C-alpha positions in Angstrom: 0.0 0.0 0.0 2.8 2.4 1.0 4.6 1.7 -2.3 1.4 2.3 -4.3 0.9 5.7 -2.7 4.5 6.6 -3.2 4.2 5.6 -6.9 1.0 7.7 -7.2 2.7 10.7 -5.6 5.6 10.4 -8.0 3.2 10.2 -11.0 1.3 13.3 -9.8 4.7 15.1 -9.3 5.8 14.3 -12.8 2.5 15.4 -14.2 2.7 18.7 -12.3 6.2 19.3 -13.5 5.1 18.7 -17.1 2.2 21.2 -16.6 4.7 23.8 -15.3 7.0 23.2 -18.3 4.0 23.6 -20.7 2.9 26.9 -18.9 6.5 28.1 -19.1 6.7 27.4 -22.8 3.3 29.0 -23.5 3.4 32.0 -21.3 6.7 32.8 -19.6 9.2 32.1 -22.3 7.4 34.2 -25.0 7.2 37.0 -22.4 10.9 36.8 -21.8 11.6 36.7 -25.5 9.4 39.7 -26.1 11.1 41.7 -23.3 14.5 40.8 -24.8 13.3 41.9 -28.3 12.0 45.2 -26.9 15.2 45.8 -24.9 17.3 45.0 -28.0 15.2 47.4 -30.2 15.4 50.1 -27.6 19.2 49.7 -27.2 19.6 49.7 -31.0 17.5 52.8 -31.4 19.3 54.6 -28.6 22.7 53.9 -30.0 24.5 57.1 -30.8 24.7 58.0 -34.4 28.1 59.2 -35.5 28.1 62.0 -38.1 31.1 63.5 -39.9 30.2 67.2 -40.5 31.9 69.8 -42.7 33.1 72.6 -40.4 31.0 75.3 -42.1 27.9 73.6 -40.6 29.1 73.8 -37.0 26.6 76.3 -35.7 23.6 75.2 -37.8 24.1 71.5 -37.0 24.1 72.1 -33.2 20.6 73.5 -33.6 19.5 70.7 -35.9 20.9 68.2 -33.5 18.7 69.6 -30.7 15.6 69.5 -32.9 16.3 66.0 -34.1 16.7 64.8 -30.5 13.4 66.4 -29.5 11.6 64.6 -32.4 13.2 61.2 -32.3 15.0 60.8 -29.0 18.1 59.9 -31.0 21.5 61.1 -29.9 24.1 62.4 -32.4 27.8 62.5 -32.1 29.0 65.2 -34.4 32.6 65.5 -35.6 33.6 68.7 -37.4 36.4 69.0 -39.9 37.4 69.5 -43.5 35.4 67.4 -46.0 38.6 66.0 -47.7 40.1 64.8 -44.4 36.9 63.0 -43.5 37.0 61.2 -46.9 40.5 60.0 -46.1 39.4 58.8 -42.6 36.3 57.0 -44.0 38.4 55.2 -46.6 40.7 54.2 -43.7 37.9 52.7 -41.7 36.6 55.5 -39.5 33.2 54.3 -38.2 31.0 57.2 -39.3 27.3 56.5 -40.1 26.5 59.7 -42.1 28.7 62.3 -43.9 27.6 65.9 -44.4 30.1 67.4 -46.9 30.8 70.9 -48.0 30.4 69.9 -51.6 29.0 67.0 -53.7 32.3 65.8 -55.1 33.5 64.1 -51.9 30.3 62.2 -51.1 29.8 61.2 -54.7 33.4 59.8 -54.8 32.6 57.7 -51.7 29.5 56.4 -53.4 31.4 55.6 -56.6 34.0 53.7 -54.5 31.2 51.7 -52.7 31.6 53.3 -49.3 27.9 54.1 -49.5 25.0 52.2 -51.0 23.0 55.2 -52.3 24.0 58.4 -54.1 24.3 61.6 -52.0 21.6 64.3 -52.0 22.0 68.1 -51.8 20.8 69.5 -48.5 21.9 73.1 -48.9 23.9 75.6 -51.0 26.6 77.6 -49.1 27.8 81.2 -49.7 31.3 82.6 -49.4 32.0 85.8 -47.4 35.0 87.9 -46.5 35.2 88.6 -42.8 37.3 90.8 -40.5 37.0 91.0 -36.8 37.6 94.7 -37.1 34.8 97.1 -37.8 35.6 98.5 -41.3 34.1 99.3 -44.7 34.5 96.3 -47.0 32.8 97.8 -50.0 36.1 98.1 -51.8 37.4 94.7 -50.5 39.6 94.0 -53.5 41.6 97.2 -53.0 41.7 96.5 -49.2 43.3 93.1 -49.8 46.0 94.6 -52.0 46.7 97.5 -49.6 49.3 97.7 -46.9 46.8 97.5 -44.1 46.3 93.8 -44.7 49.3 91.5 -44.3 47.5 88.1 -43.6 44.5 86.7 -45.4 43.0 83.5 -44.0 41.3 80.8 -45.9 40.7 77.0 -45.6 43.1 74.7 -47.3 41.8 74.5 -50.9 43.1 70.9 -51.2 40.7 69.5 -48.6 38.1 72.2 -47.9 35.6 73.2 -50.6 35.2 76.7 -49.1 38.9 77.2 -49.4 38.9 76.0 -53.0 36.1 78.4 -53.9 37.9 81.3 -52.2 40.9 80.6 -54.4 38.5 80.5 -57.4 37.2 83.9 -56.4 40.7 85.4 -56.1 41.5 83.9 -59.5 38.3 85.4 -61.0 39.4 88.9 -59.9 43.0 88.2 -61.0 44.2 88.6 -57.4 45.6 85.0 -56.7 49.2 85.7 -57.7 49.3 89.2 -56.2 48.0 88.1 -52.9 49.8 84.7 -52.6 52.4 86.0 -50.1 49.6 87.1 -47.8 47.6 83.9 -47.7 47.5 81.7 -44.6 45.7 78.4 -44.7 43.6 76.7 -42.0 43.0 73.0 -42.0 39.3 73.7 -42.1 36.8 76.6 -41.9 36.9 76.2 -38.1 40.6 76.9 -37.9 40.3 79.7 -40.5 37.6 81.3 -38.3 40.0 81.1 -35.3 42.7 82.9 -37.3 40.2 85.6 -38.2 38.5 85.9 -34.8 41.7 86.0 -32.8 43.3 88.6 -35.1 46.1 86.3 -36.2 44.8 87.1 -39.7 43.7 90.6 -40.7 40.8 89.3 -42.8 39.7 86.0 -44.3 37.2 84.0 -46.4 34.6 81.9 -44.6 31.1 80.6 -44.8 28.1 83.0 -44.5 26.7 80.6 -42.0 29.5 81.5 -39.6 29.0 85.2 -39.6 25.2 84.8 -39.2 25.5 82.4 -36.3 24.4 83.4 -32.8 27.9 83.1 -31.6 29.6 85.3 -34.2 26.8 87.7 -35.3 27.7 91.4 -35.1 31.3 90.6 -34.5 33.5 92.6 -36.9 32.6 93.3 -40.5 31.8 91.0 -43.5 30.7 91.2 -47.1 29.3 88.5 -49.4 31.5 87.5 -52.3 29.6 87.8 -55.6 28.5 84.3 -56.5 29.5 84.6 -60.1 33.2 84.5 -59.0 33.1 80.9 -57.7 31.4 77.6 -58.4 28.1 77.1 -56.5 28.8 75.4 -53.2 26.3 72.5 -53.3 26.6 70.6 -50.1 25.8 66.9 -50.1 24.8 64.3 -47.5 25.2 60.6 -47.7 24.5 57.5 -45.5 27.7 55.5 -45.3 28.0 51.8 -45.5 28.9 51.7 -41.8 25.6 53.4 -40.9 23.6 51.2 -43.3 25.0 48.1 -41.7 25.1 49.1 -38.0 22.5 51.9 -37.5 20.2 51.8 -40.5 17.0 53.2 -38.8 18.5 56.2 -37.1 20.8 56.9 -40.0 17.8 57.0 -42.4 15.8 59.1 -39.9 18.6 61.7 -39.7 19.1 61.7 -43.4 15.4 62.3 -43.9 15.3 65.0 -41.2 17.8 67.1 -43.1 15.0 67.7 -45.7 12.3 68.4 -43.0 10.7 71.8 -42.6 12.5 72.3 -39.3 15.9 71.6 -40.7 15.3 73.6 -43.8 14.2 76.6 -41.7 17.5 76.4 -39.7 19.6 76.1 -42.9 17.8 79.1 -44.4 18.2 81.4 -41.3 21.9 80.3 -41.2 22.6 81.8 -44.6 22.2 78.7 -46.8 20.1 78.6 -50.0 17.7 75.7 -50.1 17.7 73.1 -53.0 
């Protein structure tokens, strides 16, 4: 009798264990799996998006970054520099997700060389200005550059920075390139060029209109816009890089699309850019 009861108890115990396993498989395991999926998706969406940004965009992009964060909750890690140097870094494996260039040639080159899976788009057109930290009349800027009061003229390196390249085109257009060559000092990017101008290390210099219109630099010194017929249009291109497509596809596409949104376009426009 005792052995029969023990056997019955064991049978019921096994049966109960099987019920527990079935309940686990039907209810608990899927719940854990769903929680894991939600956690993974949240982690993926919360991953910081790395963006290589042409230096002329420094002030506009900080505002766009704030608006993008408000709308999507997505963090951006912005790195500023010259477009040409970013291309070299990307080719050498720098893990950028999106590239905002100061021209279309650099992102198009990356696309042609398979560092991106889709062609770049124009997000804005930039304008070239001549800026001095001193308050002065720049109406006769060509005569001013030639004169003795100016000994150093700053511009970005034309080999790696599109704004520097177009500054040289403007000087060439007015037949000033050879005459002013001894006065030219080159920054690695627009950012360094701005430092030269703002600190007074250079008497005057070429920079982006977005810089002199920024909240940080507005009303500092004097500036004049260079006639657009003297240089090539500065069409600025954005591209999702292969690293972004493979590692952060959703936030990369969200940011890429946000650059064409009404909010971003309004920021570009008030920052001195022309819209495509």
